[in-house]
N, C-alpha and C positions, 0 to 999 in steps of 0.2 A: 738408425733406424732400427726399427724392431719388428718381430713377427711373434705373434701369439699363437701358441699350440693348446686347443681345449682339447684335454684328453679325458679318458672314462675315469680318471684318477684326481683330476684337478687341471688347472690351468698352469702353463709354463710360459715365460716370455724369453726370448733369445735376442740380444743385442747383437746386431751384425757388425763384423769388421770390414765394412763397405771399402774402405781405403787400403786395407792391407790385404784383402783377398777379394777384389771386385768380382772376377769371374764365377767364384764359388757363391758369393753372395746374390748377384743377379739369377744364377741358375736356381738357387734355393727360392727366391722371390717368384720368380717367374711359375715355379712349380707349384708353390702355394696358391697363386691365383688360378692356377688351372685346376686346382682343386684334386691335385695329383696325391695328397697325403689324406684326404679324407677318408676314413674308414681304415688308414693304414695301421697296421699292427706294430707295437714295439714287441718285436718277435722274439729277441733274446736279450736276457739280462743274466749279466754275471756279477753278481754281489760285491760291492765295493771296488768295481772295476768299469764297467760300461754297459750301456743299455742301445740296442741298435733298432734303427726303424727303416723300413722300405724293403721288400724283398726282392731277388734278382729279377721276377717278372715285371714287377712296378718297374724297376730301374731300367729295362729295355724298353718297355712301351712308352712311358712317359718321357724319357729321354729322347726317344725318336720322334716323338710327337712336338716337343719344344723344338728341336733341331729343324724339322720341317717348316716350322713357323719362319724360322731364323733366314731360311733359305735352302737351297740345294747344296750350296758349299760348306753349309755349318755342319760340323762334327756331331755325331750323336752324343759323345762325352766330353767334358772338359778336362784340360790339363791340372796337373797339381799345382797349388799354389803353398810350398811349404817355406816358412818364414823363420829364422832363428828367433825371433822377437815374439812369436806366437807360441805359447808353450801350453802343455796340460798340466797346469800348476793349480788348478781349482776343480772344486765342485761345479759341474755344468759346463764343463769345455763342450763345444760341439764342433765335430769335424766331419768330413767326408769319410765313408766306409768304403773305400775304393777296393776293387776286386784285383787291381794291378795298377802299375805306373799309368797315369793319364786316363785312368777309367773312371772317373768321376760322374756320377749320375744323379740318381734319386737317392740311395741308401745313405743314411749318415748316423752318427752314434753321439750319445751324450755320456760324459763321464759321471760316475757316482760317487767319486771320492776325490780329494786333493791329491797333487803329486802324482800323477800317472807318467812319469817322466820317459818311461820305455817306449811310448807311442810318439814322442818329439821326434821330429824330421820324417816321419813316415807317412803321415797323413795330412791334409789341408785343412786347418782350422780355420774356420769363418764365422765364429760367434762364441758368446759365454751367455750362461743364465745368471743375471744379476742376484745378489743375495736379496731374498724376500720376495721375488717374483718368480717361484717356482722350485726353489730350493728344497722346500718342504716336501713338494710333490715328487721330486728326485728320489728323497729319502723314503717315501711310500714305495716307489717303484724298486728300490733296492731291496726291500724286505719281503718282496713278494715270493711265493713257493712256485719253485721251477723243476723241470722234470730232468733227466739225466742230459738232455742237450740245451739246457737253460733256456728252454721255453716255458713261459709263465702258464701254470694250470689255468688260471682264471685270465683270459684275454684281456689285454690292456691296448686301447686303440686312441687315434687321435681321430677326434670326432668332426672336427673342422679346423682349419687355420685362418687368421686374420692377419693381413699386411697392414701395419699400422702407417708405413709410410714406405712409397717406392720411389726411388731416386733413378732408375733405370728406365730408359724409354722402351715401349713395347715394340715387339717385331712388326713390320709391315702387314702380316698376315695374321696380326693377332685379331681374335673374335671381337667383334663390335659390342656384343653384350656378355657380361659375366657368364662363364658356364654354371649351368644348374647343378646344385651340390646333389651327390649321389644319395640313395636311400640310406640311413642310417643302420647300420649292422647290429643287431642286438644277440649278443652271445650269451648262451648258456653258461651259468657259474656253477662251478662244482662246490658243494656244501662241504664244509669240515667241521668235525665235532670231535668231543672226545672218544668216540668209538674207534676212531683211526689209530689211537695210542695203542690199543691192544692189538691191533693187526701189524703194527710197528714192533712191538715187543715179540711176538711171534716171530717176525722175519728176522729180527736180531738174533734170536736163540739159533735159528735155523742156520745163520750165517756164523755164528759162534762154533756149532757144530761141525760145518763145513771146515773152518779154518782149522780145528784140532785135527780132523782126518787129513787135511792138507800137510799139516805139520809131521803127521807120522810117515806119510809118504815121502815127503822132502828129507826127512832124516834117513830113511833107507836108500834114497838115492844119493845122499852125502850134502845136500843143499842147506841142511840145519845142523848144528852142532849136536842138538838131540831134540826129542820130541816135544820137551817141556821146556826148550828155549823159546824165549818171548821177546819179540822185538820191542824196542822202545816205544812206548805209545806216544811219543813226540816225534817220531821219525818215519819219514815216507820214502818209498822207493819210488822212482819215476823211469820209465822205460819207453822205447820208441822214440827216443829224441832225435832230431837232425844233428848230423854231425857236427854242424857250424855252430850248434847252441853252447854258450858258454856259461861258466858259473854263475857270473853277474847277471846274464840275461834270465837265467832261472830265479836267481835271488830276487832281482827286481819284480818280477812276475808274481811269486809266491808270497813275497813279504808283506802282500797286501792284507793278508789274512792274520798277521802277527808277527812278531820279531822272530827273527832266525838266528840260530845258533852256528849252523854250518851248512854249507851248500856246496857239494863237491860232484861234479861230473867224472865219472870213472873214465880214465884212459889206460891204453897199452903202455906199459913201462918201457917199452924199447922205443916205439914210435912216437909216442905222445897223442896217437890220435885218439878221439872219443869213442868209446865203447858203446856210445848211445844208451847210456842210463846213469844215474843219478842217485845220491840220497841226501836228502834235505832233513835237517834238524830243527825243530821249533823248540821255543821256550817254553810253550803251554801245550798242553793235549788237546784244549778246545781248538787252537788254531790248526794243529795238525789235523784234526777231523774235519773242519769246515775246508780246508784245502783238499784233503780226499773228495768231499762231496761236490765241490765246484770245480775241480780242474780234471775230473774223469773225461776223457774223449776230447779234451780242449786242444785246438790246433797251435803249435808253436813253431815258428819258421818254418811252414807248410808241412808239418809232421804232426798226426794225431796222437798225443800221447796217451799211457795209460800209468794210473798211479794206484799204489797198493800198500797195505800195512804188513802182510806177511812176511814178504821178503826183506824186511827192513831190518837185516841182523848183521849188518857189515861191521859192526863194532864189536860184536860177540864173536863173529868167526876171526878177526884180526887177534883178539885176546886168545882164543883157542888155538890158532896156527901158531902165535909166539910161544904159548906154553909148549906146544908139541915140538917145535924147533929147539926149545932150550931143554927139554928131556932128551932129545937126540944128541945134543953137544954134550951133555952131562955123562950120557952112555958112553959116547966116543973117548972121553976123557978117563973112562974107568969108575966114575962117581956113582953112587946110588941115586936112584929114583928119588926126587924130592917129593915128600908129602904135602898134599895141599894145605894141610892144618898148620904147616910150618910157615905158610905164606904170610 
């Protein structure tokens, strides 16, 4: 069976996995019939990852309304339906955006690229967007401009939904007549033009000046080899990590922006415990810049991370320290200091 989402950027058809995720599918279908998604925002868009639909307030109200129709003993939320044969292996995978185990309600997400295996086993997949029935719309959504919290500048909404076939019986207290559609919300759209580029250039120059001043300060504090040291433009510094986050977890999340040469969570050399920061080196500058823009303040393993360019000088520091230690060893052996042009 299928459900159609008519959005402000086009139509999306979702083929539901009724046999493999029956509770999730029934919940989704009944919410569509109750008009729970009419005017709902696609409130979060993470490029080449996922877009999310349905906010926390919608989640609570609509979930409780549906539960009341099912009976007093019916839970407000439904349990997880995680199956090993349902995977995030294609563009348009549809799954519940649960806030915790067994807390599936109204919120759901749709993947915006193939192979998001990082999410396998963590969320209940209940459908897929078939090729040719909305994948072009998903690509449009993937390309929208978003703010620092990944909210689209120009709102994208579900105007209405249509259930093409409902195999599930309605609850006893189901309304005799179809609920009326809420009034359509017309959002004011931001206009973008070439004038924005001048403002962006000014902001870029301001950021460069601030970075240079920061470099001098970091040199004085001993955090940079010298003020002119420049981090690789392909390397990111990631901090405020959860101590349980592993190298491979980060690699899986960040590689959606491009191929990664190295991804290393820095650990205490004695205990092996994470120091809660890492260095990620991409193969291209463009991939690194995209990751910087998209991953600022993103939550990974329940921790909101920070990313930066200016501190990504781990390899330079390593080389400097190695040279300093070598000079100390030479001095201890009574040898003359080695000239840099002899290297």
